[in-house]
N, C-alpha and C positions, 0 to 999 in steps of 0.2 A: 413207820417202823421199817427197818431195813429187811431185806430178804434173809439175812443171817439171823436177826432177832426173831423173825417169824418162825424160822426153822427151829431155833432153840426153844421157843415157846411151845410149838407143837410137840417137840420131843419130850419136854418136861410135862406137858399136859397128859400125854399118852402114858408116861411112867407113873404119874401120881393119880390120874383119873379125875379127882376133884380137889378143890382148894378151899381153904377156910376164909380167905379174903381176896376180893378183887378190888384193887385201889386204882382209881382213875383220877389223876390230878392234872387239871388244865389240859386235857387231851381231847375230850369228847367234843369240844368246840370244832375240832378239825375233822370229825367223822361225818360223812355224808348221810349214812343211814344209822342214826343213833338208836332207833328202836331195835334194829337187828343186833346191834352191839349189846344192848341190855339183855336180849334173849340169849345170846351166846354166853354172856357173863353169868346169867342165872343157871344155865346148863352146866357151867364149870364149877359151880358152888356145891359143896356138900350140904346136907340138911343142916339148917341153922347157920350156914355160912353167910358172910356179910359182903355187901357192896358198899364201898366208901367212894363218894364222888365229890370232887370240888370242881366248880366250873364258873366261867363268866356267863351270866344269865341276863336276858333281856329280850324284848320283843323286836323282831326284825321290822315291824311296822314303824318303829321309831327310827328316824334318820340318824341319830347319834349311835345307836346300836349297829345299824347297817354300816356306818363309817368305821366302827371298831372292827367288825367282821371283815370288811374290805382291807383295812390296814394290816390285819394280822393273818390274812389269807385263810380265813375260816369260811367254809361254804355257807354256814348260817349259825346264828346263835339262837337260843330259845329260852323261854321263861322257866323259872323254877317249877311252876305248875305243870308245864309240858314234860319236863324231865320226870317229875313225880308220876305222872300218868304213864309214861313209857316204862318206867321201872316197875310199876304195879302191873301193867299189862304183861310184863315179862315173868310175872309170878312171884315177885318179891314184895315184902311189906315194908313200908316206910317206918322207920323207928325214930328218926331224928332229922330235922331240917332247920337250918339257920342261915340268915343273911349276914355274911361277914364283911360286907362292903366297907364299913367304917374302918375296920382293922387293916384292910389291904390298900385303901386309898393312900395312906402315908407312904407305902412302898413305891407307888407310882410318882409321888411328889419327889422322893429321893432319886428315883431313876431320871426324872426330868432335870433335876438340878445337876446330876452327874453328866447328863448328855450336854447340857449347856456349857459346863466347864471343859468338856472334852471335844467340843464341836470341831476344832481344828484337826484333831486326830481322826474323828469320825469321817471327815471328808475323804480320807484315804481308804476307807473300807469299801467293800463291794456294795453295789446299789441295793441289794436286799437288806443289808445291815442299815444303811442310811435310811431306807424306807421304813424299817421297823422303828428306828429311833425317832423319825418324824412322827410316827403313829403314837408315840407316848403321850403327846399333848392331847390327841383325840381320845385316848383311853382315859386319861385323867379327867378331862372335861366331862366325859360320859359318866364316870363314877361320881364326880362332884354334883352333877345335875340329878343324879338318881336314876338316869335312864339305864345305866349298866349296873348290875349287881354282881356280887360274888357269893355263890351259894355252896353250902356243904350239905350233902344228903347221905344219910346212913340207912341202908335197907338190909333186910334179912330174908333168907329163904325159908 
């Protein structure tokens, strides 16, 4: 989050006090202190407010998951069960949880195909972009093996 985004978020939060929904989509993987995030999210929710989370999930004890975290510059990934525990410890109740891995694997197959077709062009991009594109194979392999999963969790205050 940029400093400007943080400032706008703080101003909006002060003005509204609480919110109906906190939607976290493929961002928590990059948070160092996920538990703290969920505590803060819970504080910002009105009674009966909801948290919707989608995240890449898996155990860092698995080398494939560690490779994905490394490729995508994530401090760590964690299992769906750990996410659920952190969310509940923040005072929220899990209402729904589903593994959507089968649905998102096709997306990474498409991305890999496009990367192969555009490889000459990709060579001209900055190293960070080239490294991310190189990581697509790692992500796809982890999804295909079942080591990496994609979870959606809905919780309520």
